[in-house]
Each structure stands twice: as structure tokens, then as C-alpha cells.
N, CA, C, O and the ligand as a Tripos MOL2 file, in Angstrom:
@<TRIPOS>MOLECULE
protein
  257   255    65     0     0
PROTEIN
NO_CHARGES

@<TRIPOS>ATOM
      1 N           0.8070   -1.2610    0.0450 N.3       1 MET1
      2 CA         -0.0480   -0.0230   -0.1190 C.3       1 MET1
      3 C           0.8330    1.2340    0.0280 C.2       1 MET1
      4 O           1.6790    1.3070    0.9200 O.2       1 MET1
      5 N           0.6320    2.1650   -0.8140 N.am      2 ASP2
      6 CA          1.4250    3.3410   -1.1100 C.3       2 ASP2
      7 C           0.3420    4.5220   -0.8540 C.2       2 ASP2
      8 O          -0.1000    5.1560   -1.8120 O.2       2 ASP2
      9 N          -0.0660    4.7900    0.4660 N.am      3 GLU3
     10 CA         -0.9620    5.8200    0.6700 C.3       3 GLU3
     11 C          -0.2840    7.1810    0.9180 C.2       3 GLU3
     12 O           0.8130    7.2050    1.4770 O.2       3 GLU3
     13 N          -0.9080    8.3430    0.5140 N.am      4 ARG4
     14 CA         -0.1760    9.3980    0.7880 C.3       4 ARG4
     15 C          -1.4000   10.4590    1.5460 C.2       4 ARG4
     16 O          -2.6020   10.2610    1.3670 O.2       4 ARG4
     17 N          -0.9410   11.4260    2.2790 N.am      5 CYS5
     18 CA         -1.6920   12.2370    2.8800 C.3       5 CYS5
     19 C          -2.6840   13.2630    1.8790 C.2       5 CYS5
     20 O          -2.2600   13.9670    0.9630 O.2       5 CYS5
     21 N          -3.8050   13.1650    2.2280 N.am      6 GLU6
     22 CA         -4.8590   14.0190    1.4360 C.3       6 GLU6
     23 C          -4.5500   15.5760    1.3760 C.2       6 GLU6
     24 O          -4.7550   16.4090    0.4930 O.2       6 GLU6
     25 N          -3.9990   15.6590    2.6030 N.am      7 LYS7
     26 CA         -3.8730   17.4230    2.5400 C.3       7 LYS7
     27 C          -2.4600   17.8260    2.0580 C.2       7 LYS7
     28 O          -2.3000   18.8050    1.3290 O.2       7 LYS7
     29 N          -1.4080   17.0250    2.4950 N.am      8 CYS8
     30 CA          0.0190   17.6240    2.1300 C.3       8 CYS8
     31 C           0.7010   16.5270    1.2070 C.2       8 CYS8
     32 O           1.8390   16.7790    0.8100 O.2       8 CYS8
     33 N           0.1920   15.5040    0.8850 N.am      9 GLY9
     34 CA          0.9520   14.6630   -0.1170 C.3       9 GLY9
     35 C           2.1950   13.8260    0.6580 C.2       9 GLY9
     36 O           2.9930   13.1180    0.0450 O.2       9 GLY9
     37 N           2.2130   14.0200    2.0060 N.am     10 ALA10
     38 CA          3.3540   13.0510    2.6140 C.3      10 ALA10
     39 C           3.1480   11.6240    2.4490 C.2      10 ALA10
     40 O           1.9690   11.2760    2.3980 O.2      10 ALA10
     41 N           3.9370   10.8180    2.3650 N.am     11 PRO11
     42 CA          3.7940    9.3500    2.4720 C.3      11 PRO11
     43 C           3.2720    8.8450    4.0060 C.2      11 PRO11
     44 O           3.8380    9.2190    5.0330 O.2      11 PRO11
     45 N           2.3600    8.1380    3.9970 N.am     12 LEU12
     46 CA          1.8540    7.6690    5.2660 C.3      12 LEU12
     47 C           2.2130    6.4360    6.1340 C.2      12 LEU12
     48 O           2.2090    5.4610    5.3820 O.2      12 LEU12
     49 N           2.4130    6.1990    6.9520 N.am     13 THR13
     50 CA          2.6920    4.9870    7.7740 C.3      13 THR13
     51 C           1.5340    4.3650    8.1260 C.2      13 THR13
     52 O           0.5090    5.0460    8.1700 O.2      13 THR13
     53 N           1.4930    3.1690    8.3940 N.am     14 GLN14
     54 CA          0.3830    2.3930    8.8310 C.3      14 GLN14
     55 C          -0.2040    2.9320   10.0690 C.2      14 GLN14
     56 O          -1.3990    2.7870   10.3270 O.2      14 GLN14
     57 N           0.6190    3.5510   10.8360 N.am     15 ASP15
     58 CA          0.1880    3.8480   12.2830 C.3      15 ASP15
     59 C          -0.5890    5.2120   11.9810 C.2      15 ASP15
     60 O          -1.5360    5.5080   12.7100 O.2      15 ASP15
     61 N          -0.2210    6.0500   10.9320 N.am     16 GLU16
     62 CA         -1.0010    7.3520   10.5820 C.3      16 GLU16
     63 C          -2.3580    6.8580   10.0680 C.2      16 GLU16
     64 O          -3.3640    7.4230   10.4960 O.2      16 GLU16
     65 N          -2.4680    5.9220    9.2460 N.am     17 ILE17
     66 CA         -3.6450    5.5580    8.5390 C.3      17 ILE17
     67 C          -4.5890    4.9650    9.6670 C.2      17 ILE17
     68 O          -5.7990    5.1900    9.6670 O.2      17 ILE17
     69 N          -3.9100    4.1340   10.7010 N.am     18 ALA18
     70 CA         -4.8770    3.6830   11.8480 C.3      18 ALA18
     71 C          -5.3570    4.8680   12.6200 C.2      18 ALA18
     72 O          -6.5330    4.9650   12.9720 O.2      18 ALA18
     73 N          -4.3920    5.8300   12.9010 N.am     19 LEU19
     74 CA         -4.8910    6.8740   13.7560 C.3      19 LEU19
     75 C          -6.0090    7.7390   13.1320 C.2      19 LEU19
     76 O          -6.8940    8.1960   13.8560 O.2      19 LEU19
     77 N          -5.9860    7.9590   11.8750 N.am     20 HIS20
     78 CA         -7.0490    8.5720   10.9680 C.3      20 HIS20
     79 C          -8.2400    7.6790   11.2350 C.2      20 HIS20
     80 O          -9.3220    8.1500   11.5880 O.2      20 HIS20
     81 N          -8.0270    6.3650   11.0610 N.am     21 ARG21
     82 CA         -9.4210    5.6070   11.1350 C.3      21 ARG21
     83 C          -9.9010    5.8560   12.7060 C.2      21 ARG21
     84 O         -11.0980    5.9150   12.9880 O.2      21 ARG21
     85 N          -9.0510    5.9690   13.5130 N.am     22 LYS22
     86 CA         -9.5500    6.0300   14.9000 C.3      22 LYS22
     87 C         -10.2270    7.4230   15.1370 C.2      22 LYS22
     88 O         -11.3390    7.5630   15.6470 O.2      22 LYS22
     89 N          -9.4250    8.4200   14.7070 N.am     23 LEU23
     90 CA         -9.9470    9.7540   15.0370 C.3      23 LEU23
     91 C         -11.0720   10.4040   14.0860 C.2      23 LEU23
     92 O         -11.9200   11.2170   14.4510 O.2      23 LEU23
     93 N         -10.9130    9.9050   12.8550 N.am     24 VAL24
     94 CA        -11.6930   10.7320   11.9190 C.3      24 VAL24
     95 C         -12.9190    9.7390   11.5590 C.2      24 VAL24
     96 O         -14.0660    9.9430   11.9580 O.2      24 VAL24
     97 N         -12.5030    8.5380   10.6830 N.am     25 SER25
     98 CA        -13.7600    7.4810   10.4280 C.3      25 SER25
     99 C         -13.1930    6.1160   10.2420 C.2      25 SER25
    100 O         -12.1470    5.9510    9.6150 O.2      25 SER25
    101 N         -13.6310    5.4720   10.5920 N.am     26 ARG26
    102 CA        -13.0990    3.9310   10.3880 C.3      26 ARG26
    103 C         -13.2470    3.6050    9.0890 C.2      26 ARG26
    104 O         -12.3100    3.0250    8.5420 O.2      26 ARG26
    105 N         -14.4380    3.9090    8.3430 N.am     27 GLY27
    106 CA        -14.3380    3.7970    6.7670 C.3      27 GLY27
    107 C         -13.8230    4.5790    5.9190 C.2      27 GLY27
    108 O         -14.1960    4.5900    4.7460 O.2      27 GLY27
    109 N         -12.6930    5.5100    6.4840 N.am     28 ALA28
    110 CA        -12.0200    6.3170    5.6050 C.3      28 ALA28
    111 C         -11.2680    5.8930    4.6570 C.2      28 ALA28
    112 O         -10.4630    5.0130    4.9660 O.2      28 ALA28
    113 N         -11.2920    6.3530    3.2990 N.am     29 GLU29
    114 CA        -10.5870    5.9080    2.3380 C.3      29 GLU29
    115 C          -9.3090    6.7470    1.8270 C.2      29 GLU29
    116 O          -8.3960    6.3360    1.1110 O.2      29 GLU29
    117 N          -9.4890    8.0670    2.4000 N.am     30 LYS30
    118 CA         -8.3750    9.1230    2.2330 C.3      30 LYS30
    119 C          -7.8250    9.3340    3.6050 C.2      30 LYS30
    120 O          -8.5830    9.2510    4.5720 O.2      30 LYS30
    121 N          -6.4590    9.6220    3.7660 N.am     31 PHE31
    122 CA         -5.8590    9.7020    5.0060 C.3      31 PHE31
    123 C          -5.0120   10.7600    5.2670 C.2      31 PHE31
    124 O          -4.3970   11.2250    4.3070 O.2      31 PHE31
    125 N          -4.8380   11.2720    6.4410 N.am     32 TRP32
    126 CA         -4.0900   12.5840    6.8370 C.3      32 TRP32
    127 C          -2.9710   12.0940    7.3570 C.2      32 TRP32
    128 O          -3.0290   11.0000    7.9190 O.2      32 TRP32
    129 N          -1.6540   12.8420    7.2690 N.am     33 CYS33
    130 CA         -0.4990   12.2810    8.1210 C.3      33 CYS33
    131 C          -0.5230   13.0230    9.4580 C.2      33 CYS33
    132 O          -1.1690   14.0570    9.6290 O.2      33 CYS33
    133 N           0.2260   12.4270   10.3980 N.am     34 LYS34
    134 CA          0.2820   12.9760   11.7770 C.3      34 LYS34
    135 C           0.2600   14.5820   11.8400 C.2      34 LYS34
    136 O          -0.3920   15.2100   12.6750 O.2      34 LYS34
    137 N           0.9910   15.1070   10.9340 N.am     35 GLU35
    138 CA          1.0830   16.5670   11.0510 C.3      35 GLU35
    139 C          -0.2520   17.2620   10.6980 C.2      35 GLU35
    140 O          -0.5720   18.2720   11.3250 O.2      35 GLU35
    141 N          -0.8960   16.8590    9.9050 N.am     36 CYS36
    142 CA         -2.2720   17.1100    9.4780 C.3      36 CYS36
    143 C          -3.2490   16.8870   10.5970 C.2      36 CYS36
    144 O          -3.9240   17.7950   11.0810 O.2      36 CYS36
    145 N          -3.2850   15.8100   10.9280 N.am     37 LEU37
    146 CA         -4.0650   15.2290   11.9880 C.3      37 LEU37
    147 C          -3.8320   16.1120   13.3190 C.2      37 LEU37
    148 O          -4.7850   16.2830   14.0790 O.2      37 LEU37
    149 N          -2.5300   16.6930   13.6160 N.am     38 SER38
    150 CA         -2.2520   17.1480   14.6510 C.3      38 SER38
    151 C          -2.9570   18.7570   14.5720 C.2      38 SER38
    152 O          -3.5690   19.3030   15.4890 O.2      38 SER38
    153 N          -2.7150   19.2520   13.3830 N.am     39 ALA39
    154 CA         -3.3910   20.4650   13.1440 C.3      39 ALA39
    155 C          -4.7650   20.7060   13.0760 C.2      39 ALA39
    156 O          -5.2890   21.7450   13.4790 O.2      39 ALA39
    157 N          -5.4270   19.6560   12.5160 N.am     40 HIS40
    158 CA         -6.9170   19.5500   12.5270 C.3      40 HIS40
    159 C          -7.5560   19.6470   13.8120 C.2      40 HIS40
    160 O          -8.3690   20.4950   14.1810 O.2      40 HIS40
    161 N          -7.0110   18.5220   14.5410 N.am     41 PHE41
    162 CA         -7.7020   18.3220   16.1720 C.3      41 PHE41
    163 C          -7.0210   19.1610   16.8900 C.2      41 PHE41
    164 O          -7.5010   19.3080   18.0140 O.2      41 PHE41
    165 N          -5.9310   19.8690   16.6390 N.am     42 ASP42
    166 CA         -5.1240   20.6330   17.7850 C.3      42 ASP42
    167 C          -4.6790   19.8440   18.8980 C.2      42 ASP42
    168 O          -4.8520   20.1110   20.0870 O.2      42 ASP42
    169 N          -4.0340   18.7540   18.3640 N.am     43 ILE43
    170 CA         -3.4000   17.8610   19.2410 C.3      43 ILE43
    171 C          -1.7600   17.7700   19.0020 C.2      43 ILE43
    172 O          -1.3720   17.4770   17.8710 O.2      43 ILE43
    173 N          -0.8490   18.0020   19.9940 N.am     44 PRO44
    174 CA          0.3940   17.7150   19.6320 C.3      44 PRO44
    175 C           0.9050   16.4080   18.9380 C.2      44 PRO44
    176 O           0.5270   15.3190   19.3700 O.2      44 PRO44
    177 N           1.7270   16.4900   17.9060 N.am     45 VAL45
    178 CA          2.2800   15.0470   17.2400 C.3      45 VAL45
    179 C           2.6650   14.1490   18.4590 C.2      45 VAL45
    180 O           2.2640   12.9890   18.5540 O.2      45 VAL45
    181 N           3.4720   14.7540   19.3910 N.am     46 LYS46
    182 CA          3.7920   13.6930   20.3930 C.3      46 LYS46
    183 C           2.7590   13.1940   21.1070 C.2      46 LYS46
    184 O           3.0310   12.1510   21.7010 O.2      46 LYS46
    185 N           1.4360   13.6910   21.2650 N.am     47 ARG47
    186 CA          0.4830   13.4110   21.9260 C.3      47 ARG47
    187 C          -0.1920   12.0490   20.8730 C.2      47 ARG47
    188 O          -0.7560   11.0490   21.3170 O.2      47 ARG47
    189 N           0.0240   12.3190   19.6020 N.am     48 LEU48
    190 CA         -0.7730   11.3440   18.8270 C.3      48 LEU48
    191 C           0.1760   10.2660   18.7100 C.2      48 LEU48
    192 O          -0.3000    9.1540   18.4780 O.2      48 LEU48
    193 N           1.5440   10.3870   18.8370 N.am     49 ASP49
    194 CA          2.5540    9.2000   19.0450 C.3      49 ASP49
    195 C           2.3030    8.4170   20.2450 C.2      49 ASP49
    196 O           2.5390    7.2120   20.1670 O.2      49 ASP49
    197 N           1.7960    8.9640   21.5160 N.am     50 GLU50
    198 CA          1.3920    8.3650   22.5130 C.3      50 GLU50
    199 C           0.1970    7.5050   22.4850 C.2      50 GLU50
    200 O           0.0890    6.3860   22.9860 O.2      50 GLU50
    201 N          -0.7390    8.2180   21.7910 N.am     51 LEU51
    202 CA         -2.1350    7.5560   21.6240 C.3      51 LEU51
    203 C          -1.9610    6.2730   20.4360 C.2      51 LEU51
    204 O          -2.8630    5.4500   20.2730 O.2      51 LEU51
    205 N          -0.8680    6.2450   19.7670 N.am     52 VAL52
    206 CA         -0.6860    5.0280   18.9290 C.3      52 VAL52
    207 C          -0.2520    3.8570   19.7410 C.2      52 VAL52
    208 O          -0.7530    2.7550   19.5170 O.2      52 VAL52
    209 N           0.7050    4.0320   20.7270 N.am     53 VAL53
    210 CA          1.3040    3.2980   21.6910 C.3      53 VAL53
    211 C           0.0750    2.9070   22.6470 C.2      53 VAL53
    212 O          -0.0520    1.7320   22.9900 O.2      53 VAL53
    213 N          -0.8670    3.9300   23.0950 N.am     54 TYR54
    214 CA         -1.8500    3.4690   23.9220 C.3      54 TYR54
    215 C          -2.7750    2.5170   23.2970 C.2      54 TYR54
    216 O          -3.1070    1.5130   23.9270 O.2      54 TYR54
    217 N          -3.2620    2.7590   22.0090 N.am     55 TYR55
    218 CA         -4.0860    2.0840   21.3840 C.3      55 TYR55
    219 C          -3.6460    0.6660   21.1310 C.2      55 TYR55
    220 O          -4.3680   -0.3020   21.3720 O.2      55 TYR55
    221 N          -2.2720    0.5760   20.5690 N.am     56 ARG56
    222 CA         -1.7330   -0.8510   20.2340 C.3      56 ARG56
    223 C          -1.6590   -1.5120   21.6290 C.2      56 ARG56
    224 O          -1.9460   -2.7030   21.7490 O.2      56 ARG56
    225 N          -1.2780   -0.7630   22.6820 N.am     57 GLU57
    226 CA         -1.3920   -1.8700   23.8460 C.3      57 GLU57
    227 C          -2.7680   -2.2070   24.4180 C.2      57 GLU57
    228 O          -3.0310   -3.1860   25.1160 O.2      57 GLU57
    229 N          -3.5080   -1.3570   24.0630 N.am     58 ALA58
    230 CA         -5.0490   -1.6470   24.2500 C.3      58 ALA58
    231 C          -5.6420   -2.7620   23.4680 C.2      58 ALA58
    232 O          -6.7450   -3.2360   23.7410 O.2      58 ALA58
    233 N          -4.9210   -3.1590   22.5270 N.am     59 GLY59
    234 CA         -5.2160   -4.3880   21.4330 C.3      59 GLY59
    235 C          -6.0900   -3.8010   20.3840 C.2      59 GLY59
    236 O          -6.8140   -4.5900   19.7770 O.2      59 GLY59
    237 N          -6.1350   -2.6030   20.0890 N.am     60 CYS60
    238 CA         -6.9590   -2.2400   19.1000 C.3      60 CYS60
    239 C          -6.5640   -2.8970   17.6940 C.2      60 CYS60
    240 O          -5.4200   -2.7710   17.2570 O.2      60 CYS60
    241 N          -7.4610   -3.5360   17.0700 N.am     61 THR61
    242 CA         -7.1690   -4.3050   15.6920 C.3      61 THR61
    243 C          -6.6920   -3.3500   14.6970 C.2      61 THR61
    244 O          -6.1710   -3.8380   13.6940 O.2      61 THR61
    245 N          -6.7830   -1.9290   14.7980 N.am     62 LEU62
    246 CA         -6.4510   -1.0920   13.6060 C.3      62 LEU62
    247 C          -4.9170   -0.8280   13.8030 C.2      62 LEU62
    248 O          -4.2320   -0.4320   12.8600 O.2      62 LEU62
    249 N          -4.4520   -1.0330   14.9130 N.am     63 PHE63
    250 CA         -2.7650   -0.9360   14.8680 C.3      63 PHE63
    251 C          -2.2550   -2.2870   15.0170 C.2      63 PHE63
    252 O          -2.6960   -3.0980   15.8310 O.2      63 PHE63
    253 N          -1.2440   -2.5090   14.1430 N.am     64 THR64
    254 CA         -0.7550   -3.9920   13.8280 C.3      64 THR64
    255 C           0.7830   -3.8130   14.7280 C.2      64 THR64
    256 O           1.5760   -4.7530   14.7880 O.2      64 THR64
    257 ZN         -0.4830   15.9430    5.8550 Zn       65 ZN65
@<TRIPOS>BOND
     1     1     2 1
     2     2     3 1
     3     3     4 2
     4     3     5 am
     5     5     6 1
     6     6     7 1
     7     7     8 2
     8     7     9 am
     9     9    10 1
    10    10    11 1
    11    11    12 2
    12    11    13 am
    13    13    14 1
    14    14    15 1
    15    15    16 2
    16    15    17 am
    17    17    18 1
    18    18    19 1
    19    19    20 2
    20    19    21 am
    21    21    22 1
    22    22    23 1
    23    23    24 2
    24    23    25 am
    25    25    26 1
    26    26    27 1
    27    27    28 2
    28    27    29 am
    29    29    30 1
    30    30    31 1
    31    31    32 2
    32    31    33 am
    33    33    34 1
    34    34    35 1
    35    35    36 2
    36    35    37 am
    37    37    38 1
    38    38    39 1
    39    39    40 2
    40    39    41 am
    41    41    42 1
    42    42    43 1
    43    43    44 2
    44    43    45 am
    45    45    46 1
    46    46    47 1
    47    47    48 2
    48    47    49 am
    49    49    50 1
    50    50    51 1
    51    51    52 2
    52    51    53 am
    53    53    54 1
    54    54    55 1
    55    55    56 2
    56    55    57 am
    57    57    58 1
    58    58    59 1
    59    59    60 2
    60    59    61 am
    61    61    62 1
    62    62    63 1
    63    63    64 2
    64    63    65 am
    65    65    66 1
    66    66    67 1
    67    67    68 2
    68    67    69 am
    69    69    70 1
    70    70    71 1
    71    71    72 2
    72    71    73 am
    73    73    74 1
    74    74    75 1
    75    75    76 2
    76    75    77 am
    77    77    78 1
    78    78    79 1
    79    79    80 2
    80    79    81 am
    81    81    82 1
    82    82    83 1
    83    83    84 2
    84    83    85 am
    85    85    86 1
    86    86    87 1
    87    87    88 2
    88    87    89 am
    89    89    90 1
    90    90    91 1
    91    91    92 2
    92    91    93 am
    93    93    94 1
    94    94    95 1
    95    95    96 2
    96    95    97 am
    97    97    98 1
    98    98    99 1
    99    99   100 2
   100    99   101 am
   101   101   102 1
   102   102   103 1
   103   103   104 2
   104   103   105 am
   105   105   106 1
   106   106   107 1
   107   107   108 2
   108   107   109 am
   109   109   110 1
   110   110   111 1
   111   111   112 2
   112   111   113 am
   113   113   114 1
   114   114   115 1
   115   115   116 2
   116   115   117 am
   117   117   118 1
   118   118   119 1
   119   119   120 2
   120   119   121 am
   121   121   122 1
   122   122   123 1
   123   123   124 2
   124   123   125 am
   125   125   126 1
   126   126   127 1
   127   127   128 2
   128   127   129 am
   129   129   130 1
   130   130   131 1
   131   131   132 2
   132   131   133 am
   133   133   134 1
   134   134   135 1
   135   135   136 2
   136   135   137 am
   137   137   138 1
   138   138   139 1
   139   139   140 2
   140   139   141 am
   141   141   142 1
   142   142   143 1
   143   143   144 2
   144   143   145 am
   145   145   146 1
   146   146   147 1
   147   147   148 2
   148   147   149 am
   149   149   150 1
   150   150   151 1
   151   151   152 2
   152   151   153 am
   153   153   154 1
   154   154   155 1
   155   155   156 2
   156   155   157 am
   157   157   158 1
   158   158   159 1
   159   159   160 2
   160   159   161 am
   161   161   162 1
   162   162   163 1
   163   163   164 2
   164   163   165 am
   165   165   166 1
   166   166   167 1
   167   167   168 2
   168   167   169 am
   169   169   170 1
   170   170   171 1
   171   171   172 2
   172   171   173 am
   173   173   174 1
   174   174   175 1
   175   175   176 2
   176   175   177 am
   177   177   178 1
   178   178   179 1
   179   179   180 2
   180   179   181 am
   181   181   182 1
   182   182   183 1
   183   183   184 2
   184   183   185 am
   185   185   186 1
   186   186   187 1
   187   187   188 2
   188   187   189 am
   189   189   190 1
   190   190   191 1
   191   191   192 2
   192   191   193 am
   193   193   194 1
   194   194   195 1
   195   195   196 2
   196   195   197 am
   197   197   198 1
   198   198   199 1
   199   199   200 2
   200   199   201 am
   201   201   202 1
   202   202   203 1
   203   203   204 2
   204   203   205 am
   205   205   206 1
   206   206   207 1
   207   207   208 2
   208   207   209 am
   209   209   210 1
   210   210   211 1
   211   211   212 2
   212   211   213 am
   213   213   214 1
   214   214   215 1
   215   215   216 2
   216   215   217 am
   217   217   218 1
   218   218   219 1
   219   219   220 2
   220   219   221 am
   221   221   222 1
   222   222   223 1
   223   223   224 2
   224   223   225 am
   225   225   226 1
   226   226   227 1
   227   227   228 2
   228   227   229 am
   229   229   230 1
   230   230   231 1
   231   231   232 2
   232   231   233 am
   233   233   234 1
   234   234   235 1
   235   235   236 2
   236   235   237 am
   237   237   238 1
   238   238   239 1
   239   239   240 2
   240   239   241 am
   241   241   242 1
   242   242   243 1
   243   243   244 2
   244   243   245 am
   245   245   246 1
   246   246   247 1
   247   247   248 2
   248   247   249 am
   249   249   250 1
   250   250   251 1
   251   251   252 2
   252   251   253 am
   253   253   254 1
   254   254   255 1
   255   255   256 2
@<TRIPOS>SUBSTRUCTURE
     1 MET1         2 RESIDUE 1 A MET
     2 ASP2         6 RESIDUE 1 A ASP
     3 GLU3        10 RESIDUE 1 A GLU
     4 ARG4        14 RESIDUE 1 A ARG
     5 CYS5        18 RESIDUE 1 A CYS
     6 GLU6        22 RESIDUE 1 A GLU
     7 LYS7        26 RESIDUE 1 A LYS
     8 CYS8        30 RESIDUE 1 A CYS
     9 GLY9        34 RESIDUE 1 A GLY
    10 ALA10       38 RESIDUE 1 A ALA
    11 PRO11       42 RESIDUE 1 A PRO
    12 LEU12       46 RESIDUE 1 A LEU
    13 THR13       50 RESIDUE 1 A THR
    14 GLN14       54 RESIDUE 1 A GLN
    15 ASP15       58 RESIDUE 1 A ASP
    16 GLU16       62 RESIDUE 1 A GLU
    17 ILE17       66 RESIDUE 1 A ILE
    18 ALA18       70 RESIDUE 1 A ALA
    19 LEU19       74 RESIDUE 1 A LEU
    20 HIS20       78 RESIDUE 1 A HIS
    21 ARG21       82 RESIDUE 1 A ARG
    22 LYS22       86 RESIDUE 1 A LYS
    23 LEU23       90 RESIDUE 1 A LEU
    24 VAL24       94 RESIDUE 1 A VAL
    25 SER25       98 RESIDUE 1 A SER
    26 ARG26      102 RESIDUE 1 A ARG
    27 GLY27      106 RESIDUE 1 A GLY
    28 ALA28      110 RESIDUE 1 A ALA
    29 GLU29      114 RESIDUE 1 A GLU
    30 LYS30      118 RESIDUE 1 A LYS
    31 PHE31      122 RESIDUE 1 A PHE
    32 TRP32      126 RESIDUE 1 A TRP
    33 CYS33      130 RESIDUE 1 A CYS
    34 LYS34      134 RESIDUE 1 A LYS
    35 GLU35      138 RESIDUE 1 A GLU
    36 CYS36      142 RESIDUE 1 A CYS
    37 LEU37      146 RESIDUE 1 A LEU
    38 SER38      150 RESIDUE 1 A SER
    39 ALA39      154 RESIDUE 1 A ALA
    40 HIS40      158 RESIDUE 1 A HIS
    41 PHE41      162 RESIDUE 1 A PHE
    42 ASP42      166 RESIDUE 1 A ASP
    43 ILE43      170 RESIDUE 1 A ILE
    44 PRO44      174 RESIDUE 1 A PRO
    45 VAL45      178 RESIDUE 1 A VAL
    46 LYS46      182 RESIDUE 1 A LYS
    47 ARG47      186 RESIDUE 1 A ARG
    48 LEU48      190 RESIDUE 1 A LEU
    49 ASP49      194 RESIDUE 1 A ASP
    50 GLU50      198 RESIDUE 1 A GLU
    51 LEU51      202 RESIDUE 1 A LEU
    52 VAL52      206 RESIDUE 1 A VAL
    53 VAL53      210 RESIDUE 1 A VAL
    54 TYR54      214 RESIDUE 1 A TYR
    55 TYR55      218 RESIDUE 1 A TYR
    56 ARG56      222 RESIDUE 1 A ARG
    57 GLU57      226 RESIDUE 1 A GLU
    58 ALA58      230 RESIDUE 1 A ALA
    59 GLY59      234 RESIDUE 1 A GLY
    60 CYS60      238 RESIDUE 1 A CYS
    61 THR61      242 RESIDUE 1 A THR
    62 LEU62      246 RESIDUE 1 A LEU
    63 PHE63      250 RESIDUE 1 A PHE
    64 THR64      254 RESIDUE 1 A THR
    65 ZN65       257 GROUP 0 **** ****
């Protein structure tokens, strides 16, 4: 999969796609990178990184 951020065109990681699904919409087909999610939701990127760890440890199936 070679997904790119819908807003800025940056290449996306699986974590960013999973975060987008979690924060925006599970059925999303376009995704945003961490920087764009951060700006949209006014959440620091560092906090998004923590959320990825949190969701993964919680066993969320979106995060592999
Ligand atoms: Zn972006």
C-alpha cells in the first residue's frame, strides 16, 4: 500500500492510517499524516505518538 496524505501529500505510515481511522472515520479511504491530524484536531504530534502506543497496547485491531 502506498498511501499519501490527502492534505499535504506526505507518505503515510500504517500508524498514521490507523490513527486517522480511529480519530476521523473507520471507513475512511483518504488519510492524513500525523502533522495534518495534529493541526486539524489541535493535538500535539507527540500526543498522537502516545495515542498510537496506547491503542496498540489496548489491543486495538487497527494498530498492527
Ligand atoms: Zn499531511
